[in-house]
C-alpha positions as CSV (number, residue, x, y, z in Angstrom):
1,M,71.0,14.9,82.6
2,A,67.2,15.0,83.2
3,P,65.4,11.8,83.7
4,I,63.7,10.4,80.6
5,R,60.0,10.1,80.8
6,P,58.5,6.7,80.1
7,C,56.6,7.8,76.9
8,K,59.8,9.3,75.5
9,A,61.7,6.2,76.6
10,H,59.4,3.9,74.6
11,C,59.7,6.1,71.5
12,F,63.5,6.0,71.8
13,V,63.5,2.2,72.1
14,L,61.2,1.9,69.2
15,L,63.2,4.2,67.0
16,S,66.4,2.4,67.9
17,A,64.9,-1.0,67.0
18,L,63.6,0.4,63.7
19,A,67.1,1.8,62.8
20,L,68.7,-1.5,63.6
21,A,66.2,-3.4,61.4
22,V,66.9,-1.0,58.5
23,L,70.7,-1.5,58.9
24,V,70.4,-5.3,59.0
25,G,68.2,-5.2,55.8
26,C,70.8,-3.3,53.9
27,D,73.3,-6.1,54.0
28,Q,71.2,-8.4,51.7
29,Q,72.0,-8.0,48.0
30,N,69.1,-8.1,45.5
31,S,70.0,-10.4,42.7
32,Y,68.1,-11.0,39.4
33,V,66.6,-14.5,39.0
34,P,65.7,-15.2,35.4
35,P,62.3,-16.8,34.8
36,P,62.2,-20.4,33.6
37,P,62.3,-20.9,29.8
38,A,58.9,-21.0,28.0
39,T,57.6,-24.3,27.0
40,V,57.2,-24.6,23.2
41,G,54.8,-27.2,21.7
42,V,55.5,-28.6,18.3
43,T,52.8,-30.0,15.9
44,K,52.8,-31.2,12.4
45,P,51.0,-28.9,9.8
46,V,47.5,-30.0,8.6
47,R,46.5,-29.5,5.0
48,Q,42.8,-28.3,4.6
49,P,41.0,-25.8,2.3
50,V,40.9,-22.2,3.3
51,T,38.1,-19.9,2.4
52,D,39.2,-16.4,1.4
53,Y,37.2,-13.6,2.8
54,L,37.2,-9.9,1.9
55,E,35.7,-7.6,4.5
56,L,34.9,-4.1,3.3
57,T,32.8,-1.3,4.6
58,G,30.2,0.3,2.4
59,T,26.6,0.9,1.8
60,T,24.1,-1.0,-0.3
61,Q,21.2,0.3,-2.3
62,A,18.3,-1.5,-3.9
63,I,18.3,-1.7,-7.7
64,N,14.8,-0.4,-7.9
65,S,12.5,1.0,-5.2
66,V,9.0,2.3,-5.2
67,D,7.4,5.1,-3.2
68,L,3.8,4.3,-2.6
69,V,1.8,7.5,-3.0
70,A,-2.0,7.4,-3.5
71,R,-3.2,9.4,-6.4
72,V,-6.8,9.5,-5.1
73,E,-8.3,10.0,-1.7
74,G,-10.0,7.2,0.2
75,F,-9.6,4.6,2.9
76,L,-7.0,1.9,2.4
77,Q,-8.9,-1.3,1.9
78,A,-6.0,-3.8,1.5
79,I,-2.2,-4.0,1.4
80,K,-1.3,-6.8,-1.0
81,V,2.5,-6.8,-0.5
82,P,4.4,-6.6,2.8
83,D,7.3,-4.2,3.2
84,G,10.5,-5.3,1.7
85,A,9.0,-8.0,-0.5
86,L,10.0,-8.4,-4.1
87,V,7.4,-7.4,-6.7
88,E,7.0,-7.6,-10.4
89,K,5.8,-4.9,-12.7
90,G,2.1,-4.7,-12.7
91,D,1.6,-6.4,-9.3
92,V,-1.2,-5.0,-7.2
93,L,0.4,-3.4,-4.1
94,F,-2.6,-1.8,-2.4
95,V,-6.4,-1.2,-2.8
96,I,-8.2,2.0,-1.9
97,E,-11.9,1.6,-1.5
98,P,-13.2,1.7,-5.1
99,E,-17.0,2.1,-4.4
100,P,-17.1,6.0,-4.5
101,Y,-15.1,6.0,-7.7
102,E,-17.3,3.3,-9.3
103,A,-20.3,5.5,-8.4
104,K,-18.7,8.6,-10.0
105,L,-18.0,6.6,-13.2
106,E,-21.7,5.4,-13.3
107,Q,-22.8,9.0,-12.8
108,A,-20.6,10.2,-15.6
109,R,-21.9,7.5,-17.9
110,A,-25.5,8.6,-17.1
111,G,-24.4,12.2,-17.9
112,I,-23.2,10.9,-21.4
113,A,-26.6,9.3,-22.0
114,E,-28.4,12.4,-20.9
115,Q,-26.3,14.6,-23.2
116,Q,-26.7,12.2,-26.1
117,A,-30.5,12.5,-25.7
118,A,-30.2,16.3,-25.6
119,L,-28.0,16.3,-28.7
120,A,-30.4,14.0,-30.6
121,R,-33.4,16.3,-29.7
122,A,-31.5,19.5,-30.6
123,S,-30.2,18.1,-33.8
124,S,-33.6,16.8,-34.8
125,E,-35.2,20.2,-34.0
126,Y,-32.4,22.1,-35.9
127,R,-33.0,19.9,-39.0
128,R,-36.7,20.6,-38.8
129,Q,-36.2,24.3,-38.3
130,L,-33.8,24.3,-41.3
131,R,-36.5,22.7,-43.5
132,L,-39.1,25.2,-42.3
133,V,-36.8,28.2,-43.0
134,K,-36.3,26.9,-46.5
135,Q,-40.1,26.8,-46.9
136,N,-40.4,30.2,-45.3
137,A,-42.5,28.6,-42.5
138,S,-40.1,29.5,-39.6
139,S,-37.9,32.4,-38.7
140,E,-34.1,32.7,-38.8
141,A,-34.1,33.4,-35.1
142,A,-35.7,30.0,-34.4
143,L,-33.1,28.3,-36.6
144,E,-30.3,30.1,-34.8
145,H,-31.8,29.2,-31.4
146,W,-31.8,25.4,-32.3
147,R,-28.4,25.6,-33.9
148,A,-27.1,27.0,-30.5
149,E,-29.0,24.3,-28.7
150,R,-27.5,21.6,-30.8
151,D,-23.9,23.0,-30.4
152,Q,-24.5,23.3,-26.6
153,A,-25.7,19.7,-26.4
154,Q,-22.6,18.6,-28.4
155,A,-20.4,20.5,-26.0
156,G,-22.3,18.9,-23.0
157,L,-21.7,15.5,-24.5
158,D,-18.0,16.1,-25.0
159,S,-17.8,17.3,-21.4
160,A,-19.7,14.3,-20.1
161,T,-17.4,12.0,-22.1
162,A,-14.4,13.6,-20.6
163,S,-15.8,13.3,-17.1
164,A,-16.4,9.6,-17.7
165,H,-12.9,9.2,-18.9
166,L,-11.6,11.0,-15.8
167,A,-13.8,8.9,-13.5
168,A,-12.4,5.7,-15.2
169,I,-8.8,6.9,-14.6
170,E,-9.6,7.7,-10.9
171,L,-11.2,4.3,-10.5
172,G,-8.0,2.7,-11.9
173,Y,-5.9,4.6,-9.3
174,T,-7.7,2.8,-6.5
175,Q,-5.6,-0.3,-7.2
176,G,-1.9,0.7,-6.8
177,H,0.2,-1.2,-9.3
178,G,3.9,-1.6,-9.2
179,A,5.6,0.1,-12.1
180,L,9.4,-0.1,-12.4
């Protein structure tokens, strides 16, 4: 037999010790040790009111809502109601600068006065031409001319009145009211 070198000798001794330790450990039996019983506390019941709750998922929606849309152009001068606030029908919600629309209304009223004066002049001249034609002192052409002038002045007055009405409506739109 060849001599055992020291490195191999140490490995052999180490393996022998390990095998012996494994064999010694196999003799012990594992046994189940039950845990200790749980401790149970006992109390007397307490009588008190209980509030019932019902938890559901869902969505909510406002009964009424308003989309604020300006009907006329202009700079926003004031917001009278903050977002989410409750409003009543007729409450002023916002104000758009009214000055340009007030000026348009005044201009339209001046146009009415101008057209009323033109109608009065044309009507007076038409009546005068009518009397002169009956007396054979004026021509039919002059009468027709003043009839057309009178009708044109009446149409101008109607147009100026409509413009004033429209200007008044636009002025009213500068104050946004809540309407439900």
